[in-house]
KEKOLKE-512125 format. One record per atom (N, C-alpha, C): residue number from 1; x, y, z. Coordinates in steps of 0.2 Angstrom, whole numbers. Example, Ala and Ser with C-alpha at 12.3 -4.5 7.8 and 13.67 -1.06 7.14 Angstrom:
BEGIN
     n       X       Y       Z
     1      66     -28      39
     1      62     -22      39
     1      66     -16      39
     2      64     -11      35
     2      68      -5      36
     2      64       0      39
END
This chain:
BEGIN
     n       X       Y       Z
     1    -116    -227     -69
     1    -115    -227     -62
     1    -110    -232     -63
     2    -115    -239     -63
     2    -110    -246     -61
     2    -105    -244     -66
     3    -103    -242     -70
     3     -97    -243     -74
     3     -92    -238     -72
     4     -93    -232     -65
     4     -88    -230     -64
     4     -85    -231     -58
     5     -78    -233     -59
     5     -74    -236     -52
     5     -70    -230     -48
     6     -71    -231     -44
     6     -66    -227     -39
     6     -60    -228     -39
     7     -55    -223     -39
     7     -46    -224     -39
     7     -46    -229     -31
     8     -41    -233     -32
     8     -38    -235     -24
     8     -32    -233     -23
     9     -30    -230     -17
     9     -24    -230     -15
     9     -21    -234     -14
    10     -14    -233     -16
    10     -10    -240     -15
    10      -6    -240      -9
    11      -4    -243      -5
    11      -3    -245       2
    11       5    -246       1
    12       7    -241       4
    12      16    -240       3
    12      18    -240      10
    13      18    -246      15
    13      19    -244      21
    13      26    -241      22
    14      24    -236      29
    14      31    -233      30
    14      31    -234      40
    15      36    -235      39
    15      38    -236      49
    15      42    -234      49
    16      39    -231      56
    16      45    -226      61
    16      43    -226      69
    17      48    -225      72
    17      46    -224      80
    17      48    -219      83
    18      41    -217      86
    18      41    -210      90
    18      40    -212      96
    19      45    -208     102
    19      43    -208     110
    19      43    -216     110
    20      47    -221     107
    20      46    -229     109
    20      41    -231     105
    21      35    -230     102
    21      30    -233      99
    21      31    -232      92
    22      30    -240      89
    22      31    -241      83
    22      25    -240      79
    23      25    -235      74
    23      20    -232      70
    23      21    -236      64
    24      15    -239      59
    24      15    -241      53
    24      10    -236      49
    25      11    -231      44
    25       6    -226      39
    25       7    -228      35
    26       2    -232      30
    26       2    -234      23
    26       3    -228      18
    27       0    -223      21
    27      -3    -219      17
    27       2    -212      17
    28       8    -213      22
    28      12    -206      23
    28      13    -203      15
    29      15    -206       9
    29      15    -204       2
    29      11    -200       1
    30       6    -200       4
    30       1    -194       3
    30       4    -186       4
    31       6    -186       9
    31       9    -181      12
    31      12    -175       9
    32      16    -179       3
    32      20    -175      -1
    32      17    -172      -8
    33      13    -166      -6
    33       9    -162     -12
    33      12    -161     -17
    34      18    -161     -18
    34      24    -160     -25
    34      25    -166     -27
    35      23    -172     -25
    35      23    -179     -29
    35      19    -179     -34
    36      21    -183     -40
    36      16    -184     -45
    36      14    -190     -44
    37      16    -194     -41
    37      11    -200     -38
    37       4    -197     -33
    38       7    -192     -29
    38       1    -189     -25
    38      -4    -185     -28
    39      -1    -181     -33
    39      -5    -176     -37
    39     -10    -181     -41
    40      -6    -185     -43
    40     -10    -191     -49
    40     -17    -193     -46
    41     -16    -196     -40
    41     -22    -197     -35
    41     -25    -193     -33
    42     -24    -188     -32
    42     -28    -183     -31
    42     -34    -180     -37
    43     -29    -180     -44
    43     -33    -179     -48
    43     -39    -186     -50
    44     -38    -192     -48
    44     -41    -195     -51
    44     -49    -196     -47
    45     -45    -195     -40
    45     -52    -194     -36
    45     -57    -189     -37
    46     -53    -182     -43
    46     -58    -179     -44
    46     -61    -178     -50
    47     -58    -182     -53
    47     -61    -185     -59
    47     -65    -191     -59
    48     -67    -194     -54
    48     -71    -199     -50
    48     -78    -196     -49
    49     -75    -190     -43
    49     -81    -184     -41
    49     -86    -182     -47
    50     -83    -179     -51
    50     -86    -175     -58
    50     -89    -181     -62
    51     -88    -187     -61
    51     -92    -194     -66
    51     -98    -194     -62
    52     -98    -197     -55
    52    -102    -199     -51
    52    -109    -194     -49
    53    -106    -187     -49
    53    -110    -181     -47
    53    -111    -178     -54
    54    -112    -181     -61
    54    -112    -177     -68
    54    -119    -173     -67
    55    -125    -182     -66
    55    -132    -179     -66
    55    -135    -174     -62
    56    -130    -172     -57
    56    -134    -166     -51
    56    -130    -159     -56
    57    -126    -159     -62
    57    -123    -151     -62
    57    -128    -147     -63
    58    -135    -148     -67
    58    -142    -142     -67
    58    -144    -141     -59
    59    -145    -145     -55
    59    -147    -145     -49
    59    -142    -140     -44
    60    -134    -142     -43
    60    -131    -138     -41
    60    -131    -131     -43
    61    -130    -132     -49
    61    -132    -123     -52
    61    -137    -119     -49
    62    -142    -122     -50
    62    -147    -118     -48
    62    -149    -118     -40
    63    -145    -123     -37
    63    -145    -120     -29
    63    -140    -115     -28
    64    -135    -116     -32
    64    -130    -111     -30
    64    -134    -103     -31
    65    -136    -103     -37
    65    -140     -97     -40
    65    -145     -94     -33
    66    -148     -98     -32
    66    -153     -97     -24
    66    -151     -95     -19
    67    -144     -98     -17
    67    -139     -96     -12
    67    -136     -91     -13
    68    -133     -88     -19
    68    -132     -81     -20
    68    -136     -75     -21
    69    -140     -78     -22
    69    -147     -72     -22
    69    -150     -70     -16
    70    -147     -73     -12
    70    -150     -70      -5
    70    -144     -69       0
    71    -140     -68      -4
    71    -133     -65       0
    71    -132     -58      -3
    72    -132     -53       0
    72    -131     -46      -2
    72    -124     -45      -4
    73    -121     -46      -9
    73    -115     -46     -13
    73    -112     -39     -11
    74    -114     -35     -13
    74    -114     -27     -13
    74    -115     -24      -6
    75    -110     -24      -2
    75    -110     -23       6
    75    -104     -21      12
    76    -104     -17      15
    76    -100     -16      19
    76    -100     -17      26
    77     -94     -17      29
    77     -94     -16      37
    77     -96     -11      40
    78     -95     -11      46
    78     -99      -5      50
    78     -91      -1      51
    79     -91       5      50
    79     -82       9      50
    79     -80       8      58
    80     -75       8      58
    80     -72       8      65
    80     -66      12      66
    81     -69      17      71
    81     -63      24      70
    81     -56      22      75
    82     -51      25      72
    82     -44      22      75
    82     -41      30      75
    83     -39      32      81
    83     -37      41      79
    83     -41      43      75
    84     -39      48      69
    84     -41      51      66
    84     -46      48      58
    85     -45      41      58
    85     -47      37      52
    85     -53      31      55
    86     -55      31      51
    86     -64      27      49
    86     -61      20      45
    87     -59      14      48
    87     -58       7      44
    87     -62       4      44
    88     -64       1      39
    88     -68      -4      37
    88     -67      -8      28
    89     -71     -14      28
    89     -71     -17      22
    89     -76     -16      18
    90     -78     -20      13
    90     -82     -18       6
    90     -82     -24       3
    91     -88     -27       0
    91     -88     -31      -4
    91     -92     -30     -10
    92     -90     -31     -18
    92     -93     -28     -24
    92     -96     -35     -25
    93    -103     -35     -30
    93    -106     -42     -32
    93    -101     -43     -38
    94    -101     -50     -39
    94     -97     -52     -43
    94     -89     -56     -40
    95     -87     -50     -35
    95     -80     -51     -32
    95     -80     -56     -25
    96     -73     -61     -25
    96     -73     -66     -21
    96     -72     -65     -14
    97     -68     -59     -14
    97     -65     -56      -8
    97     -66     -47      -7
    98     -64     -48       1
    98     -64     -41       3
    98     -61     -35       0
    99     -64     -28       0
    99     -58     -22      -2
    99     -57     -20       6
   100     -52     -18       6
   100     -51     -14      14
   100     -50      -7      13
   101     -53      -3      16
   101     -53       5      15
   101     -52       8      22
   102     -51      15      20
   102     -52      20      25
   102     -53      26      25
   103     -57      31      29
   103     -59      37      25
   103     -56      42      31
   104     -52      48      29
   104     -50      53      35
   104     -55      56      38
   105     -52      58      45
   105     -57      65      48
   105     -65      62      49
   106     -67      61      43
   106     -75      61      40
   106     -77      54      37
   107     -83      52      38
   107     -87      46      35
   107     -89      50      26
   108     -89      57      27
   108     -89      60      21
   108     -83      61      16
   109     -78      61      17
   109     -70      58      16
   109     -70      57      10
   110     -65      56       6
   110     -64      52       2
   110     -62      46       3
   111     -64      40       0
   111     -62      33       1
   111     -53      31       0
   112     -50      30       4
   112     -45      27       3
   112     -45      18       2
   113     -43      15      -4
   113     -42       9      -4
   113     -36       7      -2
   114     -35       4       5
   114     -29       2       7
   114     -25      -5       3
   115     -30     -10       2
   115     -27     -17       1
   115     -36     -20      -3
   116     -36     -23     -10
   116     -38     -25     -14
   116     -37     -34     -14
   117     -44     -37     -11
   117     -39     -44     -11
   117     -43     -46     -16
   118     -46     -43     -20
   118     -46     -46     -28
   118     -42     -46     -32
   119     -38     -41     -30
   119     -32     -39     -36
   119     -26     -45     -33
   120     -25     -46     -29
   120     -19     -48     -24
   120     -23     -57     -27
   121     -29     -59     -28
   121     -31     -65     -29
   121     -30     -67     -38
   122     -28     -63     -40
   122     -31     -63     -47
   122     -23     -67     -51
   123     -28     -72     -55
   123     -21     -78     -59
   123     -19     -82     -52
   124     -21     -85     -48
   124     -22     -88     -42
   124     -26     -92     -41
   125     -25    -100     -42
   125     -30    -104     -41
   125     -34    -103     -33
   126     -29    -102     -28
   126     -31    -101     -22
   126     -28     -95     -20
   127     -31     -92     -12
   127     -31     -86     -11
   127     -30     -84      -3
   128     -29     -82       3
   128     -31     -79       7
   128     -25     -75      10
   129     -30     -71      14
   129     -24     -65      17
   129     -26     -67      24
   130     -19     -66      27
   130     -15     -68      34
   130     -17     -62      38
   131     -10     -59      39
   131      -9     -55      44
   131     -13     -48      40
   132     -14     -43      44
   132     -16     -35      42
   132     -14     -31      48
   133      -9     -27      48
   133      -7     -24      54
   133      -4     -19      52
   134      -8     -11      56
   134      -6      -6      51
   134       0      -3      57
   135       3       2      55
   135       9       4      60
   135       5      10      64
   136       7      12      69
   136       4      16      74
   136       2      24      71
   137       6      24      66
   137       4      30      64
   137       1      30      56
   138      -2      24      56
   138      -7      26      49
   138      -4      25      42
   139       6      23      42
   139       8      25      35
   139       9      20      33
   140      11      12      36
   140      11       7      32
   140       9       1      34
   141       8      -2      31
   141       2      -8      33
   141       8     -15      30
   142       8     -20      37
   142      11     -26      35
   142       5     -31      34
   143       6     -35      27
   143       1     -38      27
   143       4     -46      25
   144      -1     -51      23
   144       2     -57      21
   144      -2     -61      17
   145       1     -65      13
   145      -3     -70       9
   145      -2     -75       7
   146      -5     -81       6
   146      -5     -85       4
   146      -9     -90      -2
   147      -5     -92      -8
   147      -8     -93     -13
   147      -8    -102     -14
   148      -6    -105     -10
   148      -6    -113      -9
   148     -10    -118      -5
   149     -13    -114       0
   149     -18    -117       3
   149     -15    -120       9
   150      -9    -118      11
   150      -6    -119      17
   150      -6    -113      23
   151      -3    -115      29
   151      -1    -111      34
   151       4    -106      31
   152       9    -106      28
   152      14    -105      26
   152      12     -97      22
   153      13     -90      25
   153      13     -86      23
   153      20     -81      22
   154      18     -77      15
   154      22     -72      13
   154      20     -64      17
   155      26     -62      19
   155      24     -56      24
   155      26     -50      19
   156      22     -44      17
   156      26     -39      14
   156      24     -32      20
   157      25     -27      16
   157      23     -19      19
   157      23     -14      12
   158      17     -11      15
   158      15      -7      10
   158      14       1      13
   159      18       4       9
   159      17      12      10
   159      12      15       9
   160       7      16      14
   160      -2      18      12
   160       0      27       9
   161       6      30      10
   161       5      37       7
   161       7      37       0
   162      11      31      -3
   162      12      31      -8
   162       8      26     -15
   163       5      20      -9
   163       3      15     -11
   163       7      11     -17
   164      15      11     -12
   164      18       7     -16
   164      22       1     -11
   165      25      -4     -13
   165      26     -10     -10
   165      34      -9      -8
   166      35      -9      -2
   166      44      -8       1
   166      46     -14       0
   167      54     -15       0
   167      58     -21      -1
   167      56     -26       3
   168      53     -23       8
   168      52     -32      13
   168      50     -37      10
   169      51     -41      12
   169      49     -49       9
   169      51     -54      15
   170      45     -56      17
   170      49     -62      25
   170      43     -68      23
   171      46     -72      20
   171      43     -81      20
   171      41     -82      26
   172      37     -89      25
   172      37     -93      30
   172      36     -90      37
   173      29     -85      37
   173      27     -84      42
   173      20     -86      45
   174      15     -83      51
   174      10     -86      52
   174       5     -81      51
   175       0     -79      56
   175      -5     -75      55
   175       0     -69      60
   176       1     -69      65
   176       2     -64      70
   176       7     -59      68
   177       8     -53      67
   177       9     -47      66
   177       9     -42      71
   178      14     -37      74
   178      12     -31      79
   178      18     -26      77
   179      14     -20      77
   179      20     -14      77
   179      22     -11      83
   180      29      -9      85
   180      33      -5      91
   180      29       0      87
   181      29       6      93
   181      28      12      92
   181      32      18      88
   182      39      14      85
   182      42      19      81
   182      40      19      75
   183      36      15      74
   183      33      14      66
   183      37      11      61
   184      42       9      62
   184      48       3      58
   184      50      -4      60
   185      48      -4      66
   185      50     -12      70
   185      43     -16      72
   186      43     -22      68
   186      37     -26      70
   186      40     -33      72
   187      35     -35      74
   187      37     -43      77
   187      32     -49      72
   188      34     -51      71
   188      30     -59      68
   188      34     -64      70
   189      28     -69      69
   189      30     -77      71
   189      31     -81      64
   190      36     -86      65
   190      40     -90      60
   190      37     -97      61
   191      36    -102      55
   191      33    -107      56
   191      39    -111      56
   192      38    -118      59
   192      42    -124      58
   192      41    -128      53
   193      44    -133      49
   193      41    -139      45
   193      35    -140      47
   194      32    -142      53
   194      26    -146      54
   194      22    -138      54
   195      20    -133      52
   195      16    -127      51
   195      15    -124      59
   196      19    -127      64
   196      17    -123      70
   196      22    -117      72
   197      19    -112      76
   197      23    -104      74
   197      25    -107      81
   198      33    -106      79
   198      36    -107      86
   198      42    -102      88
   199      43     -97      82
   199      48     -91      83
   199      46     -86      85
   200      48     -80      91
   200      45     -73      86
   200      51     -69      85
   201      50     -65      79
   201      55     -62      75
   201      55     -55      77
   202      61     -50      76
   202      59     -44      74
   202      62     -41      69
   203      56     -35      67
   203      60     -37      59
   203      61     -26      58
   204      65     -23      57
   204      67     -18      55
   204      64     -15      47
   205      58     -12      47
   205      58      -9      38
   205      65      -8      35
   206      64     -10      29
   206      70      -8      26
   206      77     -14      25
   207      78     -19      32
   207      82     -23      32
   207      81     -28      29
   208      86     -32      28
   208      84     -41      22
   208      80     -43      29
   209      77     -51      27
   209      74     -53      33
   209      80     -58      35
   210      84     -58      32
   210      91     -62      34
   210      93     -60      42
   211      93     -52      41
   211      96     -48      48
   211      89     -46      55
   212      86     -52      52
   212      80     -50      59
   212      82     -56      66
   213      80     -51      70
   213      83     -53      77
   213      77     -60      80
   214      80     -66      82
   214      77     -70      83
   214      75     -69      93
   215      70     -66      93
   215      68     -65     100
   215      65     -70     105
   216      62     -75     102
   216      59     -79     107
   216      60     -86     103
   217      61     -93     106
   217      59     -99     102
   217      56    -104     107
   218      51    -106     106
   218      48    -111     109
   218      49    -117     107
   219      51    -123     113
   219      53    -127     112
   219      50    -132     111
   220      45    -131     117
   220      38    -137     117
   220      35    -138     109
   221      34    -142     106
   221      31    -144     102
   221      23    -144     104
   222      21    -142     109
   222      14    -144     112
   222      10    -137     112
   223      16    -132     111
   223      15    -124     112
   223      16    -120     106
   224       9    -115     103
   224      13    -110      98
   224      10    -104     101
   225      14    -100      97
   225      15     -93      98
   225      12     -88      96
   226       9     -83     100
   226       5     -78      95
   226       6     -70      98
   227       6     -65      95
   227       8     -60      98
   227       2     -54      96
   228       1     -51     101
   228      -5     -47     102
   228      -2     -41     104
   229      -7     -35     104
   229      -7     -28     106
   229     -10     -26     110
   230      -9     -24     118
   230     -17     -24     122
   230     -20     -17     120
   231     -26     -17     121
   231     -31     -13     120
   231     -28      -6     122
   232     -24      -4     126
   232     -22       0     132
   232     -16       5     125
   233     -12       0     120
   233      -7       0     115
   233      -1       3     119
   234       1       1     126
   234       6       1     131
   234      10      -5     128
   235       7     -11     129
   235      11     -17     128
   235      10     -20     122
   236      15     -25     122
   236      14     -29     115
   236      16     -38     121
   237      12     -41     118
   237      10     -48     123
   237      12     -53     118
   238      18     -57     121
   238      19     -66     117
   238      16     -70     122
   239      11     -73     117
   239       7     -77     121
   239      11     -85     118
   240      11     -90     122
   240      12     -97     121
   240       7    -101     123
   241       3    -104     118
   241      -1    -109     123
   241      -2    -115     119
   242      -4    -120     122
   242      -4    -128     122
   242     -13    -127     122
   243     -17    -135     121
   243     -25    -135     121
   243     -26    -133     130
   244     -21    -135     135
   244     -23    -134     141
   244     -18    -129     146
   245     -14    -127     143
   245     -10    -122     148
   245      -8    -117     144
   246      -5    -111     148
   246      -3    -105     142
   246       1    -101     148
   247       7     -97     145
   247       9     -91     149
   247      11     -85     144
   248      11     -80     146
   248      12     -74     143
   248      18     -69     145
   249      21     -67     140
   249      26     -62     141
   249      26     -54     140
   250      27     -47     141
   250      26     -44     139
   250      31     -38     137
   251      32     -34     133
   251      37     -29     131
   251      32     -22     130
   252      35     -17     131
   252      34     -10     130
   252      33      -8     124
   253      30      -5     120
   253      28      -5     114
   253      34       0     111
   254      35       6     116
   254      40      10     117
   254      47       9     117
   255      47       2     118
   255      55      -2     117
   255      55      -8     115
   256      55      -6     107
   256      55     -13     105
   256      63     -18     104
   257      67     -14     105
   257      73     -18     109
   257      74     -22     112
   258      69     -22     117
   258      70     -23     125
   258      69     -31     125
   259      69     -32     132
   259      67     -41     130
   259      59     -42     134
   260      56     -47     131
   260      51     -47     135
   260      51     -51     140
   261      46     -47     148
   261      46     -52     153
   261      41     -55     154
   262      42     -60     158
   262      38     -66     159
   262      32     -64     166
   263      26     -65     164
   263      21     -62     168
   263      21     -70     172
   264      19     -74     170
   264      19     -81     175
   264      20     -87     173
   265      25     -93     174
   265      27     -98     170
   265      21    -102     171
   266      21    -106     164
   266      18    -111     163
   266      17    -116     167
   267      10    -118     169
   267       7    -125     175
   267       4    -130     171
   268       3    -134     171
   268      -1    -139     167
   268      -9    -139     169
   269     -12    -139     165
   269     -19    -135     165
   269     -22    -129     167
   270     -16    -123     168
   270     -19    -118     170
   270     -17    -112     165
   271     -24    -110     161
   271     -23    -105     156
   271     -25     -98     158
   272     -21     -93     156
   272     -23     -88     159
   272     -21     -81     152
   273     -26     -77     151
   273     -25     -72     147
   273     -24     -65     150
   274     -22     -59     148
   274     -21     -53     150
   274     -23     -47     147
   275     -24     -42     150
   275     -27     -36     146
   275     -23     -31     151
   276     -23     -24     149
   276     -20     -19     153
   276     -23     -13     153
   277     -23     -10     160
   277     -26      -4     160
   277     -22       1     166
   278     -19       5     165
   278     -17      10     169
   278      -9       7     173
   279      -8       6     180
   279      -3       2     182
   279      -3      -5     182
   280      -9      -6     180
   280     -12     -15     183
   280     -12     -19     176
   281     -10     -26     176
   281     -13     -31     172
   281     -19     -32     174
   282     -24     -36     171
   282     -30     -39     171
   282     -28     -47     169
   283     -30     -51     173
   283     -30     -56     171
   283     -35     -63     172
   284     -37     -66     167
   284     -43     -70     166
   284     -40     -78     167
   285     -42     -82     171
   285     -37     -89     173
   285     -43     -94     174
   286     -42    -100     174
   286     -47    -105     176
   286     -41    -108     182
   287     -36    -105     186
   287     -33    -106     191
   287     -39    -107     197
   288     -41    -112     200
   288     -44    -112     206
   288     -51    -108     204
   289     -53    -109     196
   289     -59    -107     194
   289     -62    -110     188
   290     -63    -117     187
   290     -64    -120     182
   290     -66    -117     178
   291     -73    -112     178
   291     -76    -106     172
   291     -74    -101     174
   292     -67     -99     174
   292     -63     -93     175
   292     -64     -88     182
   293     -60     -85     182
   293     -61     -80     187
   293     -56     -74     184
   294     -57     -66     186
   294     -55     -62     185
   294     -50     -59     191
   295     -45     -56     191
   295     -42     -54     195
   295     -36     -49     192
   296     -31     -45     195
   296     -28     -40     192
   296     -21     -40     198
   297     -16     -35     194
   297      -9     -37     198
   297      -5     -32     196
   298      -2     -28     197
   298       2     -25     197
   298       8     -27     190
   299       8     -17     186
   299      12     -22     180
   299      20     -22     184
   300      21     -20     188
   300      29     -19     191
   300      28     -25     195
   301      24     -29     197
   301      25     -36     199
   301      20     -40     197
   302      21     -43     191
   302      15     -46     189
   302      14     -54     190
   303      18     -58     195
   303      19     -63     195
   303      12     -67     200
   304      10     -72     200
   304       4     -76     203
   304       3     -73     210
   305       9     -72     215
   305       8     -72     221
   305       5     -64     221
   306       5     -60     218
   306       3     -54     219
   306      -4     -53     213
   307      -7     -60     212
   307     -13     -59     209
   307     -19     -58     215
   308     -24     -54     213
   308     -29     -53     219
   308     -36     -50     216
END
């Protein structure tokens, strides 16, 4: 142990000024994951860890075996019904990732595997599933994958009737994907270089990603975008959120070419979230209520003066 020496990261000061403040970062070079210097240092750290921990190898294997022995490796989630389909995921012993499935009309029906994450992960050192969004008619699946550990996902579309992938390939996306009711249009969020979801785009299946329309651009770096669907399935909700404030825009799912309308402009320190029922939006907000309160407002007049 005394002969093992930890690697020392060299200091390479990088100076810059942000908002009038002068910053010096001696280790900024480690941010460049493709740099031979950064990867070489990471390898040295891993080699050092293996050397220092070598005498615990048998103990670690025993602990791992005990932990796995307490886990039900072959298992299934409770099926969730959506229209005439039952959706669930299951795991199999010895496999790392879930298998996403459904059955039609009855739980006694034959199983259809929608996506086997183990097959997607095969041959990769890292794998993560991001978006998993079914079209309203249950015929298409938009899903995204990442193989390098970043927040940058590749979005693609699968035809569930043929089990084949469509030509759609959209890089640089985040987790949020939602379909319109025409079953050929979906919305997704795009990442900026800092991996912040900052743009909402509209895509039509079969079109190249270069043709996708930019629907909304969030200029404020403190805010990030998500797109979701109300439980009523009548509206899409575009939410722009920071750590302490938010605002929401809405669009009817039957009108994907329309414009998102603002419910209430953002205000410092004020957060609100939205759901829909009938002719009203239901608002949960910390405005005048630190522990949040529930209000409702007409869909036709959703701004705060109409909240009650």
